[in-house]
N, C-alpha and C positions, 0 to 999 in steps of 0.2 A: 508508562506501556509508549511502547517504541514504535513508532509504524513508519513502514519505509514503503514507498511506491517506487516505478517502475516506469520509465517510459523511453521513448527514443535517445533523446538528447538530456532529457532531466529539464526540460523547461517548461514542454506543454503541462506539466502538471501542478506548474507554482499557484496556477488559480484556485485549485480544486485545493491544495494545500492548505490555503488561504480561508478557503468553505468550510473543510474538514478543522483546523484550528477556530473556528470561531461559534461555530455547533458543538465542540469540545468543552470550550468555555462554557457559553451557556447553560453546558447541564451539569457543570462544576467536576469534567472528567479533566485529570491533567497526564497530560501524554504530550510527547515528542512527536511529529510527524514532519519526514521529510521527503526528497524527490531527488533521484538521480537515474542518468543516463545508464543503458543498457551495460554499457564497457565499465561501469563504474561499481557493477551489483553485485562482486565475489568479497570487494573487500570492506562493504555495506552492510550486506547480510550478517555478518556476524555481531553489529549491534543494535538488531531488530527482535522484536518479537513477533513480527510477521510482516509478510511482504504481499503488494498488491501489486499486480502489473497492469498499465494502461493496456487497450483494447488494441494500438500500435504494435504493441512487443508480446502480446498470449500465446507467438509461437514459439518462444522460450517458456513455457507454463512447463512441460514436462520437466527440463532437462533443470529445472528452477524449484521444481517440487521434489526433486530429487538430492538436490543440495540441501535444501530448506528439512526433509526430512531425517539426515545426516545431522542436525542442527538443533533438530526442536523444533524447529521454527515453520508454521504454517505457511504454506502461499498459495494465491489463489488471484484468477484475476477479478477485475472492476468488472460488472456489468458497463458494458458501450453506451446506455441512455443515460446511467448514473455519470459516468462518464464524459458523454457530450454535451448531458445540461450543467456540468458543475455541481453535482447534489453532494455536498459536502458532509450531511446527517446521513445520507445512506452508506457512502463508503465508511465511513467509521463505524456505522452501526455493523457494517461488513466484515471489518479492522475488528471489531469487539467479539463480534461470535466465533471468528477465526481463533481468537488468543484466547477463548473459554474453551474452546474445543464443542460447541454448538453446531 
């Protein structure tokens, strides 16, 4: 499972990535989670199973949903509360549900 996060510069989600990785490890889930800035998203989306957008770039949601649909990759924005609290467990759950089509 490959989970790609996008924020404005790729830096603000690094703590969230760490929390998501810790949650995945504690649940025995094998996954790759990484974050990039919005300028890198087009070259990275092909390597992901799901793309989640940070609240600061959710204005790109419609455009990236279209790009994701063409590639069969679900795209959604991260709940601002979960993002702000760095709730890796909830964001990981969201990613898994999207990958499974739930």
